[in-house]
C-alpha positions as CSV (number, residue, x, y, z in Angstrom):
1,M,22.1,1.0,20.8
2,L,21.7,-0.7,24.2
3,V,21.6,-4.2,22.5
4,L,24.9,-3.4,20.7
5,L,26.5,-2.2,23.9
6,I,25.5,-5.4,25.8
7,F,26.8,-7.4,22.8
8,R,30.2,-5.6,23.1
9,I,30.4,-6.3,26.8
10,I,29.7,-10.0,26.4
11,I,32.3,-10.3,23.6
12,F,34.9,-8.5,25.9
13,I,34.1,-10.9,28.8
14,I,34.5,-13.9,26.5
15,I,37.9,-12.7,25.2
16,V,39.1,-12.1,28.7
17,A,38.0,-15.5,29.8
18,V,39.8,-17.1,26.8
19,L,43.0,-15.2,27.6
20,I,42.9,-16.2,31.2
21,A,42.2,-19.9,30.4
22,H,45.2,-20.1,28.1
23,L,47.6,-17.9,30.0
24,T,47.2,-19.9,33.2
25,V,48.2,-23.2,31.5
26,P,51.5,-24.4,33.1
27,E,53.0,-24.9,29.6
28,V,52.6,-21.2,29.0
29,S,52.9,-19.6,32.4
30,G,55.8,-21.8,33.5
31,Q,57.9,-21.5,30.4
32,P,61.3,-19.8,30.8
33,G,61.1,-16.3,29.3
34,R,57.4,-16.7,28.9
35,V,57.5,-16.2,25.1
36,N,54.2,-17.9,24.6
37,F,52.7,-16.0,27.5
38,Y,53.5,-12.6,26.1
39,V,52.6,-13.5,22.5
40,I,49.2,-14.7,23.6
41,L,48.6,-11.7,25.8
42,C,49.8,-9.1,23.3
43,T,48.0,-10.7,20.4
44,G,44.8,-11.1,22.3
45,L,44.8,-7.5,23.5
46,G,45.9,-6.1,20.2
47,M,43.3,-8.0,18.1
48,T,40.6,-7.0,20.6
49,A,41.5,-3.4,20.6
50,V,41.6,-3.3,16.7
51,A,38.3,-5.1,16.5
52,F,36.6,-2.7,18.9
53,L,38.1,0.4,17.3
54,I,37.0,-0.7,13.8
55,D,33.5,-1.4,15.2
56,I,33.2,1.9,17.1
57,F,34.4,4.1,14.2
58,T,32.4,2.3,11.5
59,P,29.4,4.5,10.5
60,K,26.0,3.2,11.7
61,K,23.4,2.5,9.1
62,S,20.5,0.4,10.2
63,L,19.3,-2.2,12.7
64,A,19.9,-5.8,11.9
65,A,17.6,-8.7,12.1
66,L,18.4,-11.8,14.1
67,A,19.1,-13.6,10.9
68,G,22.0,-11.2,10.2
69,V,23.7,-12.3,13.4
70,F,23.7,-15.9,12.4
71,F,24.8,-15.1,8.9
72,G,27.6,-13.0,10.3
73,L,28.6,-15.8,12.7
74,L,28.8,-18.3,9.8
75,V,30.9,-16.0,7.7
76,G,33.2,-15.1,10.6
77,I,33.8,-18.8,11.4
78,F,34.6,-19.5,7.7
79,I,37.0,-16.6,7.5
80,S,38.8,-17.6,10.7
81,W,39.1,-21.2,9.5
82,A,40.6,-20.0,6.2
83,L,43.1,-17.8,8.1
84,S,44.2,-20.5,10.6
85,P,47.0,-21.9,8.3
86,V,48.4,-18.4,8.0
87,L,49.4,-18.5,11.7
88,Y,51.4,-21.7,11.2
89,M,53.0,-20.2,8.1
90,I,54.0,-17.1,10.0
91,N,55.4,-19.2,12.9
92,D,57.5,-21.3,10.5
93,I,58.7,-18.4,8.3
94,Y,59.8,-16.1,11.2
95,Y,61.0,-19.0,13.5
96,L,58.9,-17.8,16.4
97,H,58.9,-21.3,18.0
98,L,55.4,-20.9,19.3
99,S,53.8,-23.9,21.0
100,D,50.6,-25.4,19.9
101,V,48.8,-23.9,22.9
102,A,49.9,-20.4,21.9
103,I,48.8,-20.9,18.3
104,Q,45.5,-22.3,19.5
105,A,44.9,-19.4,21.8
106,I,45.7,-16.9,19.0
107,R,43.3,-18.8,16.7
108,W,40.5,-18.5,19.3
109,I,41.0,-14.8,19.8
110,M,41.2,-14.3,16.0
111,A,38.0,-16.3,15.4
112,I,36.1,-14.3,18.1
113,C,37.3,-10.9,16.8
114,I,36.5,-11.8,13.2
115,C,33.0,-13.1,14.1
116,Y,32.4,-10.0,16.1
117,L,33.4,-7.7,13.3
118,V,31.4,-9.5,10.7
119,I,28.3,-9.6,12.9
120,S,28.7,-5.9,13.7
121,I,29.1,-4.9,10.1
122,V,26.1,-7.0,9.0
123,I,23.9,-5.5,11.8
124,R,24.6,-2.0,10.6
125,T,24.7,-2.6,6.8
126,K,22.0,-5.2,6.3
127,D,20.3,-3.1,3.6
128,D,23.5,-3.3,1.5
129,V,24.2,-7.1,1.9
130,R,22.1,-8.0,-1.1
131,F,24.2,-5.7,-3.3
132,V,27.4,-7.7,-2.2
133,I,25.8,-11.1,-1.9
134,P,22.9,-11.6,-4.3
135,Y,19.7,-13.3,-3.0
136,V,20.6,-12.7,0.6
137,E,18.4,-10.1,2.3
138,F,17.6,-9.4,5.9
139,A,14.5,-7.2,5.3
140,K,11.6,-7.8,7.6
141,Q,8.8,-9.8,5.9
142,T,5.4,-8.7,7.1
143,K,2.8,-11.5,7.1
144,G,-0.9,-10.7,6.7
145,T,-2.2,-7.2,6.4
146,R,0.3,-4.4,6.5
147,P,0.0,-2.2,9.7
148,L,-1.1,1.4,9.7
149,V,1.2,3.8,11.5
150,L,-0.7,6.7,13.0
151,D,0.7,10.2,13.3
152,T,-0.4,12.9,15.7
153,S,-2.8,14.6,13.2
154,A,-4.6,11.3,12.4
155,I,-5.1,10.5,16.2
156,I,-6.4,14.0,16.9
157,D,-8.7,13.9,13.9
158,G,-10.5,10.9,15.3
159,R,-12.1,9.6,12.2
160,I,-9.8,6.6,12.1
161,A,-11.5,5.3,15.2
162,D,-14.9,5.6,13.6
163,L,-13.6,3.8,10.5
164,Y,-12.3,0.9,12.5
165,Q,-15.5,0.8,14.6
166,S,-17.5,0.3,11.3
167,K,-15.1,-2.6,10.6
168,L,-14.0,-1.1,7.3
169,F,-10.4,-1.9,8.1
170,D,-8.8,-4.8,9.9
171,A,-5.1,-3.8,9.7
172,P,-3.4,-3.4,13.0
173,L,-2.7,0.1,14.2
174,I,0.8,1.2,15.5
175,V,1.5,4.3,17.4
176,P,5.3,4.9,17.9
177,R,6.5,6.1,21.2
178,F,7.7,9.4,19.8
179,V,4.2,10.2,18.4
180,L,2.7,9.6,21.9
181,N,5.4,11.9,23.4
182,E,4.5,14.6,20.9
183,L,0.8,14.2,21.7
184,Q,1.6,14.6,25.4
185,L,3.6,17.8,24.7
186,I,0.6,19.2,22.8
187,A,-1.7,18.3,25.7
188,D,0.6,20.1,28.1
189,S,0.8,23.2,25.8
190,A,0.1,26.7,27.3
191,D,-2.1,27.5,24.3
192,K,-5.7,26.5,25.1
193,L,-6.5,25.4,21.5
194,K,-3.4,23.1,21.3
195,R,-4.1,21.8,24.8
196,N,-7.7,20.9,23.9
197,R,-6.5,19.2,20.7
198,G,-3.9,17.2,22.6
199,R,-6.3,16.1,25.2
200,R,-8.8,15.1,22.5
201,G,-6.1,13.0,20.8
202,L,-5.3,11.2,24.1
203,D,-9.0,10.5,24.7
204,I,-9.4,9.1,21.3
205,L,-6.3,6.9,21.7
206,N,-7.6,5.6,25.0
207,K,-10.9,4.9,23.4
208,M,-9.3,2.9,20.7
209,Q,-7.2,0.9,23.2
210,T,-10.3,-0.1,25.2
211,N,-12.2,-1.0,22.0
212,A,-12.2,-4.7,21.3
213,V,-12.7,-4.1,17.6
214,V,-9.5,-2.0,17.2
215,D,-6.1,-3.8,17.2
216,I,-3.8,-1.0,18.3
217,E,-0.2,-1.2,19.7
218,I,2.1,1.4,21.3
219,D,5.5,0.6,19.9
220,D,8.3,1.2,22.4
221,S,11.2,-0.2,20.3
222,V,14.3,1.9,20.1
223,V,15.9,2.1,16.7
224,P,19.3,3.9,16.4
225,E,18.5,5.1,12.9
226,I,15.3,6.8,14.1
227,E,16.9,8.2,17.2
228,E,19.6,9.9,15.2
229,V,17.2,12.1,13.1
230,T,15.3,15.1,14.4
231,G,11.7,15.9,13.7
232,V,8.7,13.6,14.2
233,D,7.8,13.6,10.5
234,Q,11.3,12.2,9.6
235,K,11.1,9.6,12.3
236,L,7.6,8.6,11.2
237,M,8.8,8.0,7.6
238,I,11.8,5.9,8.7
239,F,9.7,4.0,11.2
240,T,7.0,3.2,8.6
241,K,9.6,2.0,6.1
242,N,11.3,-0.2,8.7
243,C,8.1,-1.9,9.7
244,N,6.9,-2.2,6.1
245,G,3.7,-0.4,7.0
246,R,1.5,2.4,5.7
247,L,1.4,5.9,7.1
248,A,-2.0,7.3,8.1
249,T,-2.2,11.0,8.4
250,T,-4.3,14.1,7.6
251,D,-1.2,16.3,7.1
252,Y,-1.1,17.4,3.4
253,N,2.6,18.3,3.4
254,L,3.6,15.0,5.1
255,T,1.6,13.1,2.5
256,K,3.5,14.7,-0.3
257,V,6.9,14.2,1.3
258,A,6.1,10.5,2.0
259,Q,5.0,10.0,-1.6
260,V,8.3,11.5,-2.8
261,R,10.2,9.1,-0.6
262,A,8.2,6.1,-2.0
263,I,6.4,5.5,1.3
264,D,2.8,4.2,1.2
265,V,0.6,6.8,2.8
266,M,-3.1,7.0,3.4
267,N,-4.5,10.5,3.7
268,I,-7.7,10.3,5.7
269,N,-9.0,13.4,4.0
270,D,-8.7,11.7,0.6
271,L,-10.4,8.7,2.0
272,A,-13.2,10.8,3.5
273,S,-13.6,12.7,0.2
274,S,-14.2,9.4,-1.7
275,L,-16.9,8.4,0.9
276,K,-18.5,11.8,1.3
277,A,-21.6,12.8,-0.7
278,I,-20.8,15.7,-3.0
279,A,-22.6,19.0,-2.4
280,L,-24.3,19.8,-5.7
281,P,-24.8,23.4,-6.9
282,G,-28.3,24.6,-6.0
283,E,-28.6,22.6,-2.8
284,T,-29.5,24.6,0.3
285,M,-27.6,24.3,3.6
286,E,-27.9,25.8,7.0
287,V,-24.7,27.1,8.6
288,K,-23.6,29.6,11.3
289,I,-21.3,32.4,10.2
290,I,-18.4,32.6,12.8
291,K,-15.8,34.8,11.1
292,P,-15.1,37.0,8.1
293,G,-13.6,35.6,4.9
294,E,-10.7,36.8,2.9
295,E,-12.8,38.7,0.4
296,S,-14.6,41.9,1.3
297,D,-18.1,40.4,1.5
298,Q,-17.5,36.9,2.5
299,G,-18.3,35.1,5.7
300,I,-17.0,31.7,6.9
301,G,-18.8,28.9,8.7
302,Y,-18.2,25.2,9.4
303,L,-20.3,22.1,9.2
304,D,-20.4,19.6,11.9
305,D,-17.7,17.5,10.2
306,G,-15.4,20.4,10.0
307,T,-16.0,21.3,6.4
308,M,-15.3,25.0,5.7
309,V,-18.2,26.9,4.1
310,V,-17.6,30.3,2.4
311,V,-20.8,32.3,1.9
312,E,-21.0,35.5,-0.2
313,G,-22.7,38.5,1.3
314,T,-22.4,37.4,5.0
315,R,-19.5,39.4,6.2
316,N,-21.8,41.5,8.4
317,K,-23.8,38.5,9.6
318,I,-21.2,37.0,12.0
319,G,-22.8,35.0,14.8
320,R,-26.1,34.5,12.8
321,D,-27.6,31.2,11.5
322,I,-28.3,31.6,7.8
323,S,-29.6,29.6,4.9
324,M,-27.4,29.4,1.8
325,S,-27.5,27.8,-1.6
326,V,-24.4,25.9,-2.8
327,T,-22.6,27.4,-5.9
328,S,-19.6,25.1,-6.0
329,S,-17.4,22.8,-3.9
330,L,-13.7,22.1,-3.8
331,Q,-12.1,18.8,-2.4
332,T,-8.4,18.5,-1.8
333,S,-6.1,16.5,0.4
334,A,-6.0,19.4,2.8
335,G,-9.8,19.2,3.3
336,K,-13.1,20.2,1.7
337,M,-14.5,23.7,1.0
338,I,-18.0,24.6,0.0
339,F,-18.9,28.0,-1.6
340,G,-22.4,29.5,-1.6
341,K,-24.5,32.6,-1.5
342,F,-26.7,34.0,1.2
343,E,-30.4,33.2,0.9
344,G,-31.9,34.3,4.3
345,F,-31.8,34.1,8.0
346,L,-32.9,31.1,10.1
347,Q,-35.6,31.6,12.7
348,K,-34.8,30.4,16.1
349,S,-36.7,27.3,17.2
350,N,-38.0,29.1,20.4
351,G,-39.3,31.9,18.3
352,N,-41.1,29.5,16.0
353,K,-42.7,27.7,19.0
354,N,-43.8,31.0,20.4
355,R,-45.2,32.1,17.1
356,Q,-47.0,28.8,16.7
357,Q,-48.4,29.1,20.2
358,S,-49.5,32.7,19.5
359,N,-51.2,31.6,16.2
360,S,-53.0,28.7,18.0
361,Y,-54.1,31.1,20.7
362,R,-55.5,33.5,18.2
363,K,-57.4,30.8,16.3
364,T,-58.9,29.5,19.6
365,S,-60.0,33.0,20.6
366,A,-61.5,33.6,17.2
367,A,-63.4,30.3,17.3
368,R,-64.8,31.2,20.8
369,T,-65.9,34.6,19.6
370,S,-67.7,33.2,16.6
371,Q,-69.5,30.6,18.7
372,S,-70.6,33.2,21.2
373,S,-71.9,35.5,18.4
374,K,-73.9,32.6,16.9
375,S,-75.4,31.8,20.3
C-alpha cells in the first residue's frame, strides 16, 4: 500500500511539472484570450482527476511483480500512441484552433494518465492477465527448493529445529511477521501455560536463527491482500500461496483447510508418524499417570515425546509410575495415542538401592557369622 501511495505521488508531481512546463511557454501564456492555456490546464487537471478516481475506486486484488509495471508501461505507451491522431481529428472537426504546443501538452498528459491506469490495473489484477492475454503471466517463479512457511504451532512444537539439525531438509524456512507477532502475544499472555508455550517458541526461533545449519528468514514484507484479511490462519494460506511455498504446521484443522484450498502443507505429526517406530501389542512400557481418563477406570499419562498413553485400571493410581502392556495404538494427524492395561507399579530407584544395600549387608553379616562358627 505504501509503494502504491508513493507511486501516485510521483505521478502527480510529474503531471504538475508537465503542466507548468507547457503553460509557461510564451506562445501559450502570452496568447490573447489564452485559449490554449485554459485548454491545457483544464484537460490536464481533468484527465488527472479521472485517472486517480478510477484508480482509487478500482477494487484491489493482488500485489504486482516488477514485470507487470514494465508490461503496463509498454501497453500504456502503445494505447496513447494510437489515440494521438484522435486529438488532431477532434481539433479539426470542432474547429478548436489549438496550437501544436497545446496538442503536444494534451498528448503528454494523456500518455501519462493512460500509462498510470494500465500499470495500476496490472498491479492489482496480475493474476487475471493471463486470462485476457494468453501466455503472459506475472506469477513469481521460485528457483531451487520451495521454502517452508512456519506457523506458530510448528515453532512451539520445536521438532522442525531437530529435523533441520539432522540435515534431513535443506529448504529455507520463512516466518512471516504476523506469525512472530502472534508468538509474542502468546508469550505475553496472562495464562501461565500459554505464556510458557510462547516463550518456548521464541527460544526455539532464536535457536534456529543462531544455528548455521538452518536457513531461516523473518519476512517483513507488507502485502495489501494479506493485510485485508483477519485471522493468522487465513494470512498464512495467502502468504504461502504468494511465495509459492509449503506450509509447515501441527494444526490438524489448518492442515485440512489448506488441503481444501489446494495449498501444499506438511503436517509435522504426519511426518513424525512415518519416522516413529510403531508400538506393537504386547510390548511393555513405563509411564506416570497424571490425570483420569474419559472412561470410568482409565488413567492418562504422557511419554517424553508428548504421546498420550491411556491405561485401563489406573484411574485411582494418579501420580504413580506404573508398568503397562500395549494393547493397541492410534496415529492421526492430530497426534499419536497408545492404549494399554495396567501390569504393576514401578519401584523407586532409591528404594531399590536401599533394598540392594540391605541385602548385601545381610549377606555380609551371614558370612561373618558362619566364619566365626567354623573357627
